[in-house]
N, C-alpha and C positions, 0 to 999 in steps of 0.2 A: 604714421602708422597705417593710413589710408591709402597713401600714395606707395606705399609698400604692398599692401594686399593689392593693389590694383596691376602694379608690375608684374608682380606673381604668376594674378591672371592670365597677365597679356602674354605673359612666356607662355603659360602650359597650354592656351590656346594656339599659338607658335607655333610650339610645337608637336601638337595633336595634328592640325594642317598638314606640315611638314610630311608628319608619320602618314596621314593618309595618302597626300600623296604619292607618296614612294610608292605604297601597296599598291595603287591604281596603273602606275605603270609597272610593276612587275608582273600584273594581272593580263595586263594588253601589250605588251610589246616589250624592247631594251631594256635595260635599269643603267644608269647611270649612280651607279654607286657612292660615289662622294666626287664633290666638286671642285675646283679649287681656282684662285687667283693668282697665276702664276708669273713668270716669265714671258712666257710664249715662244712661237719661232717653231716648233720642234715637232716630227713625224708620229705619229701614232697609227699604227697597222695593225687589221685584226679581221682574218680572213679575205672579202673581198672588199674591206672598208679601210681608205685611206682619212685617216684626220690630220689635218695641217693646222696645228695649235696656232695663235697667234692675238694680240697684245695692242691694240689702238690702233688695228689697219679694219678698213672698211669690209674686203675679204680675204679670206686666205686658201681657199682651196677650191672647186667645184662641187657640183653637186654628183650625189652618189643614188641613185635609187636603188629600191628593192622590191620586193613584192607586197608589204605592207607598209611600207615605210619608205623614207629619205633621208639623207643627211648634206644640208648644206651647210659646209663650213665655214667659220668666219663671221662677223659680225653683220647685220642686216641683210641678211638674203631674204626676200620677201616669197611668198607662196601665194600661189591663187587656187581657185578648186580642182582647174586641171592641172595642177601641175606648177612647177617651180617656173616665176617670168624673170629670172635672172638675178643679180646682185644690182644691187644699189650701190647711185653711188653718192658721197658723201661729200662735201664742200665745207672744209675744218675755216673758221675765221683766225688768221695769222698777223699775230699781236706783237706791234714792234715797238719797242721799249726809246725814246728821243732819234729814230729814225732822219737819219736825214736825207732829204729829195736833193736833187740836181742844184735847184737856186737857191738852199740855204745850204749846202756842203762847207763850201769856203767860206761864208761868213761868221762871224763882221772882217773882211779882210779889208776894209775904206783907208786906214792910213800903212803907213809903213810899220808902225810899230806892232800893228797889228796883223801883218801881213803871215798867207798861210805858207805851209813847209815844213819841214826842208825837203826843196820837189827834187823826185829821183829820176836821174839823166835815164831822157829817152824815152820817157812815160806821158805820156798825153793826158793832160787834165782838164776838163770842161767842164766851163757856168754858164751863167747867160750874161750878156751884157747891159746888167738891169737897174745898173746905176753908176755913177760916174767916176767911181775906181776901185777897182781890184788890184791887190798888193801880193804877190806872191816874193820868196825868197830860196836861193839855194847856196850850199854851202860847197868850195875846192880846199880840200886837202892838201891837196899840190897843184903846181903849175897846169892848167889845161886852156885847150881849147872849147869855144862856147859857142854853141848859135841859141838864137832861140826863134821859136815860131810861134804865129797865133794865125790859124785859119776857120775859115766857117763861121766867121766874122760875119753878124746879119743883124738887123738888115744890111745891106751895102750902102744904102742911104745914109748911114752912122757918120759920126765924123771919129774915126778912131784914131790910140794913137799907141805901141808898146814902146816901151820905153827900159835900158838897162842902168841901176845903179850899182857904184861899189868901188872897191873894197870898201866895209863899214871900218870906220875908225871914229871911236868912241862911242860916243850917242850920237851918233850924226849917219845916215844913210847911204853918204859917198856921192861922189862928183857923179852925173850922167855922163856916162860911157857910149849910148848911142839913140837913136829914136827912128820910129819909121810910122809914118803916118798919112799916108795920102789920100784926100775924102774919098771913100765910098769904096775903097779898096776892101776885100772880103776876104784879104792873105797879107799879112804883115811877117817878115823878117828881121833878123839882127845878126849882123856875123858873117862869116867867123871870126873870134876875137881871140886872141891870148892873151888870157886873164892868170893871176899869181893867187896865190892860194889865200882866202877870205871868203865873206859870208857878200854876197850880191842879193839885191833885189831888182824883180822885173813886176814892171807899172802899166796895167793896159786900163786906160783911161778913154774913155766913150763921151763924146761932150755935148753929143745931142742924138735921140732918137733909141731911147734905151727900151728894151724889147727884152720877153720871155718867148719869144717864138721859134729861137734856135739858139742852140750852145754853141757856143765859139771853143776852140781846142787849141790849147797853150802846149806846148813842148821846149824844152830845154834839152840840150848833150850839152855832156862835156867829157 
């Protein structure tokens, strides 16, 4: 019972306070009869004043001065004693759930059974040579001419090799079709190879010099 009485008293005080504020505004300047929390974005005009409505934005419009008052539409419009100082800049945090950076996007692909794919023809995929094995796969629905390219493989002191396997037969990754791995080369390519329908694997092997200094670029075209 006491809690209900306190709540009623608090509501009464709030209502009286709002009524008092409204009467003061009515006596001293423009009156905002009713305020709402709406979708925003629309424009309201009245005489020489224009109000650009907004929801969730730092600023919606400019400052409109009048003889006895001014209107800075939008959120966080600061005002100094000498007049408006301009809109504030708001920095909102971006919260990304399960966001993957380049060094983890394709992981774990350290085994052919965990290969990343299917790769899209002509699209470039970026990854770090930060471990020994990176496996990828692509699927041919019909016979095609295939080329594999790895560029920007750094550091160039790394011993890197790119290999092509397939087609997959049962639970095996297939035979090795081609490979390239001259020591110190930052660019490696395979093909063109005329391949039949099936699933194929690309293996990027880094013998040493694992690094996150630079992303390599893998492109498979078919």
